[in-house]
C-alpha positions as CSV (number, residue, x, y, z in Angstrom):
1,M,85.2,77.3,157.8
2,V,83.6,77.4,154.3
3,E,86.2,78.0,151.4
4,I,85.5,80.5,149.3
5,E,84.3,79.4,146.1
6,L,84.0,81.4,142.5
7,A,80.5,81.8,141.6
8,P,80.0,80.7,137.8
9,L,80.1,82.4,135.0
10,R,76.5,83.2,133.7
11,S,75.7,82.5,130.3
12,M,75.1,85.7,127.9
13,S,71.6,84.9,127.2
14,E,70.7,85.2,131.1
15,F,73.2,87.9,131.9
16,L,72.0,90.1,129.0
17,L,70.0,88.7,126.4
18,D,67.0,86.3,125.8
19,S,65.9,85.2,129.4
20,A,66.9,88.3,130.9
21,R,64.2,90.9,132.2
22,F,65.0,94.1,133.2
23,Q,62.8,97.0,134.5
24,S,63.2,100.2,136.4
25,P,64.1,99.8,140.1
26,Q,61.5,101.0,142.7
27,I,63.6,104.2,143.8
28,S,60.0,105.2,146.2
29,D,61.5,102.1,148.2
30,P,65.3,102.1,148.8
31,E,65.1,98.8,150.6
32,K,63.9,97.1,147.7
33,W,66.1,98.6,145.6
34,S,69.3,97.6,147.7
35,N,67.9,94.0,147.9
36,R,67.9,93.7,144.5
37,V,71.4,95.3,143.6
38,L,73.2,93.1,146.3
39,N,71.4,90.1,145.2
40,N,72.1,90.6,141.5
41,L,76.0,91.3,142.7
42,L,76.3,88.0,144.3
43,Y,74.8,86.2,141.3
44,Y,76.3,87.8,138.6
45,Q,79.6,88.2,140.6
46,T,81.7,86.4,138.1
47,N,80.2,88.3,135.0
48,Y,80.8,91.6,136.9
49,F,84.2,90.8,137.4
50,L,85.1,90.0,133.8
51,S,83.2,92.8,132.5
52,A,85.0,95.5,134.7
53,L,88.5,93.7,133.9
54,L,87.3,93.7,130.1
55,I,86.6,97.4,130.0
56,F,89.4,98.5,131.9
57,L,91.8,96.6,129.5
58,L,89.9,98.0,126.9
59,I,90.4,101.5,128.2
60,G,93.8,100.9,128.9
61,I,94.5,99.8,125.3
62,I,92.9,102.8,123.7
63,H,95.2,104.9,126.1
64,P,97.8,102.8,127.6
65,V,100.2,105.7,128.5
66,Q,97.5,107.7,130.5
67,I,96.7,104.7,132.3
68,L,100.3,104.0,133.1
69,F,101.0,107.4,133.9
70,G,97.6,108.1,136.0
71,F,98.2,104.7,138.2
72,T,101.8,106.0,138.9
73,A,100.9,109.5,139.7
74,L,98.1,108.2,142.0
75,A,100.5,105.4,143.6
76,L,103.3,107.8,144.0
77,L,100.8,110.3,145.9
78,F,99.8,107.6,147.9
79,G,103.0,106.4,148.9
80,L,104.2,109.8,150.1
81,F,100.9,110.3,151.9
82,V,101.4,107.4,153.9
83,Y,105.2,108.1,154.3
84,F,104.8,111.6,155.7
85,T,101.8,110.5,157.8
86,N,103.9,107.7,159.5
87,N,107.1,109.6,159.8
88,Q,105.2,113.0,161.2
89,Y,108.4,113.8,163.5
90,K,111.1,113.1,160.7
91,A,108.9,115.6,158.3
92,R,108.4,118.5,160.5
93,R,112.1,118.6,161.5
94,F,112.8,118.5,157.9
95,K,110.4,121.1,157.2
96,H,111.9,123.8,160.2
97,D,115.7,122.7,158.9
98,H,115.0,123.0,154.6
99,P,112.1,125.6,154.3
100,V,113.2,126.7,150.7
101,F,113.0,122.4,150.0
102,C,109.8,122.1,151.3
103,V,108.1,125.1,149.0
104,A,110.0,123.9,146.1
105,G,108.6,120.4,146.6
106,V,105.2,121.5,147.4
107,I,105.4,123.5,144.2
108,T,106.8,120.4,142.1
109,A,104.0,118.3,143.9
110,V,101.2,120.8,142.6
111,Y,102.8,121.0,139.2
112,F,103.0,117.2,139.0
113,V,99.4,116.9,139.7
114,V,98.4,119.6,137.5
115,Y,100.1,118.2,134.7
116,M,99.1,114.6,135.4
117,F,95.7,115.8,135.9
118,G,94.1,114.0,132.4
119,S,95.9,110.6,132.7
120,V,94.5,110.6,136.7
121,M,91.1,111.2,135.2
122,V,91.7,108.6,132.5
123,F,92.5,106.0,135.4
124,L,89.7,107.0,137.5
125,F,87.6,106.7,134.6
126,G,89.0,102.9,133.8
127,I,87.6,102.1,137.4
128,A,84.5,104.0,137.9
129,F,82.9,103.3,134.0
130,P,82.9,99.3,135.2
131,M,81.5,100.2,138.4
132,L,78.8,102.5,137.0
133,L,78.1,99.7,134.4
134,I,78.0,97.2,137.1
135,L,75.6,99.1,139.1
136,I,72.7,100.2,136.3
137,H,72.9,96.2,135.8
138,A,72.3,95.4,139.1
139,S,69.7,98.2,139.5
140,F,67.8,97.3,136.5
141,R,68.1,93.1,136.2
142,M,65.4,91.6,137.7
143,R,66.0,88.6,139.8
144,N,65.0,84.9,138.8
145,F,64.5,81.7,140.6
146,K,68.1,80.3,140.3
147,N,69.2,83.9,141.6
148,K,67.1,83.6,144.7
149,I,68.1,79.9,145.3
150,T,72.1,80.9,145.0
151,N,71.8,84.0,147.3
152,K,70.2,82.0,150.1
153,L,72.8,79.5,150.3
154,E,75.3,82.6,150.5
155,Y,73.5,84.1,153.2
156,V,73.1,80.8,155.4
157,G,76.7,80.6,155.1
158,L,76.9,77.2,153.1
159,K,78.8,78.9,150.2
160,R,81.3,82.0,150.8
161,T,82.4,83.8,147.3
162,P,84.5,86.9,146.6
163,M,81.7,89.2,146.1
164,G,80.1,87.9,149.5
165,L,83.6,88.8,151.3
166,I,83.3,92.2,149.4
167,L,79.8,93.3,150.8
168,E,80.5,91.9,154.1
169,G,83.5,94.0,154.4
170,L,81.5,97.0,153.3
171,G,78.6,96.1,155.9
172,Q,76.3,95.2,153.6
173,E,75.6,91.3,154.8
174,Q,71.8,90.4,154.8
175,E,70.2,87.9,156.6
176,A,69.0,84.6,155.2
177,G,65.3,85.6,154.8
178,S,65.5,89.1,152.8
């Protein structure tokens, strides 16, 4: 079994500046566009992870309370969802025995979600905005020779990286010939 290794951090010159070449993706050919995006995600993965972290931290520095409250609200709602979906019998029994508490709980939960909506949106923006920038860069950045060689090693299985595992988990693995 091949160990997972972190891809090297590409230079700023190669990532964005001097030697970087950008071109509008061929939207009419989705397969070619998808191939470019997937290859760039693999090649620049460390740059993308670092960029996403820095942007999220920047948004967190600008809006620390909203990020914290947004994360807490989503975590609480997710936790309640998991709890109630895993304990259906207990939840049904509680609703039957205490209908007033259930109605009050639903009203409180709705008020909580509406009250925290701004914070939740800031938190989601902190996650979605870096992803949007990564998708834009991966779509417009043209591949170079090093990019093509490095990606072939990933496809053949000689090298495993975190982004390769993420893409494989999403069902986006490619053959060595692509």
